[in-house]
N, C-alpha and C positions, 0 to 999 in steps of 0.2 A: 108245789112250793107254797109257802105262805106269802100273801100279798097284803099290803096295808091299804085298805080302801077308805076313801073319804066318804063317810055316810051322812054327814051333816055339816052345815056351814052357818055362821052367824056373824053379824057385824053391828057395831054401835059407834055413833059419832056424838060428841057433846052438842047440846042444844044451841050454844052460842056460835053464830057464824060471823066471821070478820072478813069483809070484802077488801079488795085492794084500795078502793076509795077511802075506806075507814082508816086503813094503815097509813095512807098518804097524809092524814091529819096528825099522825104521831111522829113519822120519820120523813126524811127528805127523799120522797119517791113519788111515783104516780101509777095509776092503773095501767097506762100504756107501757111504762117502763117495765113493770112486772110481767105483763102478758107477753111482751115481745121477747123477753129473755128467758122466761120460765114456762109460759103457758098456763100459769096459775091465775084463777079468777077470784077464788075465795078459799078460806080454810076454817075448820071448826076448832074452837079454843075452849078449854075447860074453865069452869067458874072457880072462884076462890073456894078452897076446901075440897074440890073434886080431885080425886086421886086416880092414878093409873089403874089400880085394882078395881075402882068403881066402873071404869069403862070395860075392863076385862071381864068382870063378872056378868055384865049385861050381855056382852057379845057371847060369852060362854053359855049363858042360859038359852039364848036364841039358837046356838049351834046344837045344844043338847035336845032342845025341843024339835028342831028340824030332823035330827037323827033318830028321835024316838027313844032316847037313852036317858036313864036316870043317873044322877051324879054318883050314886053308890055302885053303879056298874063300871065306873072308870077304874083303871088300875094305875094310871099315871096322869099327872097334869104338868105340862111344860109351858112356861111363859117366856116368850122372847121379848125382852125389853131392855132399853138402855136408860129408862127413867123409872126405876123402882120406887115404890112408896117410901122405903127406908133402905139404908145400907144393908141391913139385915133385920128380920128374916126375909127370905125370898118372897117376892110378890105372889108367886105361885101358891105359897102356903096360905096367903090371905084369900086367894080365890078358892082354894080347897075348903077352907073353913066356912066361907060364906055360901058355897054350893051345898054344904052338908056332907061332903065326902069324908068318911071317917076311917079310911084304910088306905093302903097303897102309898104312893109317894108324890111329892110335888117339888119342882125346882125350876130355877130360872136359867135361861141361856142368854148370853150377852155377845152379840156379834153386830150390834148397831143395826143398820138398815138391812143387813143380810140375816138378821136373827131368825126370821120365820123359816128361811131356807135351811139354816143350820138346825133349827128345831125339827124340821121335817126329816132331816137325816137321822137325828137322835130318835125321834118317835118311830121311824121306819125300822131302825135297827133293833129297838126294844121289841117291836112286834115280830120281826123276822126271827129273832133268837128265842122267842117264846117267853121273854120276861114280862111281857104285857100283852093283853088281848085288845083292850080298848083304851085309847089315849086321847086326851083333850089337849090340843096344841093351840095356844093363844099368842097373837102378836098384839101388844098394847103399849101405847106411848102417850106421854104428855110432854111433847117436845117443846111446847111453849115455855116450860119451866127452865129450859136451858138457853133461852134466847137472850142476847143482848139487844134490847129493843131500840138501841141507838145505832145499830149496825144494819143498814139497809140491805147489805149484800147477803145476809143470812136470815134475818127475822122475817123477811117476806116469803121465805121458802117453805116453812114448816107449819104443821098443824098437829092436832091431837085426834086419837081415835083408837079403835080396837077391832080386830077380826079374829075369829076362832073357827077351827074345824075339829070334828071328831073322826079319828081314824080307828079302824077295827080290822082285826085279822080275819082273812078269808082265804080259802084254798084257791090256788091258781095252777095253771099248767106249766108255768115257767116260760111263757112266750109273750111277745109284745101285744097279743090279743087280750091278755089278762087285764081285768079291771084292777086299778090300784097304782101305787108308786112303782114305776119301772126302774128308776135310778135317781140318785141325788149326788151331785158333784159339788164339793165345797173347797174353798181355797182361802189363803190369807198371805199377806206380805207385810210384816211389821216394819219394814224399812221405810214405808210410805206414810206412817202414822201422822207425821207432822203436817200433812196436807189436809187432814180433816180430823179434828179432835176437840175435846172439851178441856179448857185450861184450869181444871180443878179436880179434886178428889180427896178422899179421906186421908190417905197416907202422904199426899204431897202438899196440898194447901189447906186441908181441913175445911174446904168449902165445896159447893156443888160446881161452881165454875160456869163458863159460857161456851157455847159452840163457836169454834173458829174454823175457817175453811179457805183454801186457795182454789177458788172456783174453776179457773181455766185448767189447772192441772188435774183436778178431780174429774172434770168433763172428759179430758183426754184418756185418762186411765179407765174411766167408767165404760166408755164405748168399747175399748180394746178388751177389757177383762170380761165384761158381760157377754160380748160376742164369743169369746173363747169358751166360756162356760156353757153357752148354748150349743156350740159345736161339739164339745166334749160329751154332753148329755145325749145329744142326738146320735153321735157315733157309737157311744156305749150301747145304745139300744138297737143300732143298725137301722135307724130310720132317717131318711132324708129330711132336712129341715122343711122342705116344701110340703111334706105330708103332715106336719103338725098343724092342728086345727086352730089352736088359740095360744097366744103368748100373753102371759100375765106378769108384767114386769114390776119391779119396784118403781114407785111413782116419784122420782126425784125431780125430773125436769123434762119438759116436752122435747127439748132439743136432744137430750140423751136418748129418749125413746125413738125419736126420728132417726138419729145418727146410727143407732144399732140396727134398726130396720133396713136402712140403706146399705149398711155394710154387709148384711147377710141376705139381701134381696128378699126381705120378708114383706108381704103385702100389708100395708098399714091397717087395712080393714080387719086383719087378724089380731091386732094388738089391742088389748083391753086397756083403756086409758081413763083414769079418774083424777089425774093430777089437777085438772082445772077446778074441780069441786072440793078436793081434799087437801091439796098441797102435798108436801112430803111428810108422811106420818111414820117414817122410819120403819121399824119392824112390823107395824100395823098395815103398811101400804099394800103389800102383796095379798094378805087375806081380805082386806077391804075391797080391793079390785076383783079378787076371785069371787067373793060373795055377791058383788054387784052383777057380774056376768052370769052367775048361776041364777040369781033372782030374776033377771030380765029375760032368761031363756036362751041366751047366746050359747052357753056351754051346756051341752046335752050328753046324755048317757052314751058312752062309747067314744066320745071325742078325745083326741090327744091334746093334752094341755101342758104347756111348759111354763113353770114359774121361775123367775130369775131376779137377782138383786145384787147390788154392791153397796158396801158401807164403809165407815171409818175403820181403820186398822192397818191396811185395807183388808176387808173381807169381801168375798163374792162367791156366787154359786148358782146352780140351776137344779131344778127337779122336774122330771118328766113323769106325767101321770096319765093313765087311761081312766077317764071319768066314768 
């Protein structure tokens, strides 16, 4: 059978770093308050005029270079983002133009923090059905543009960044020993959208709006839903959770990462954590964490890697990959 193998990975973070101490000079908060409640030490923030596509293009170029693939070898570009450059056209088409890809297709996927997992499902199915052979999947966000900088409960959590992977079709035997995506499980529940949302939009307020969140409720649902998606992905593959080598979660909050690990009896040493350095970068957080663990040598050829996330909507999901 056809498997979607990740053959390249790239990441990019804006140059400007904002520490907790710096934030404390703008809003009523402190370094201690933020660290204790979130595990975040700092985040990267875009400069004036720097767009989501700028971050995405740099991450994409690095992923293509890592894969040894030219942009014109791509059949499809998928950009997972909740902070597009414009309402339309899709940010993916801006990436396509700047990479010099002159054929195929490019479009955005919007599932907020789960966007990269949803994009993985889309890319994998395009490859499995033969509609594409080589796909660039990008998660890119400028979440700082959605912040109410007077709301200390939300503005301290988020940062900007981009991560990208190149997926390519390769023959597999149809077993769990195959390299590539083994399965992806995605879910949503629109009844809970009021717990995490942006209070603006083109058809409602004609403004961008700001992010609003009921933190305690989000935490409770996050641990439950993320755990369920991990179990579903592992069971679909017939693999015990204990045999998974690495867990690459959405970097929302250290407490959520710890709570999920406790619930499923996952060794914390197997959980790739970048939330302290990056904050919550929404759809960019999973690929940023993935690229970090690949670059430093933790994730090696043949390892079982589980990606997972939950975001506004609510949306959530997991993807199990043989590296």
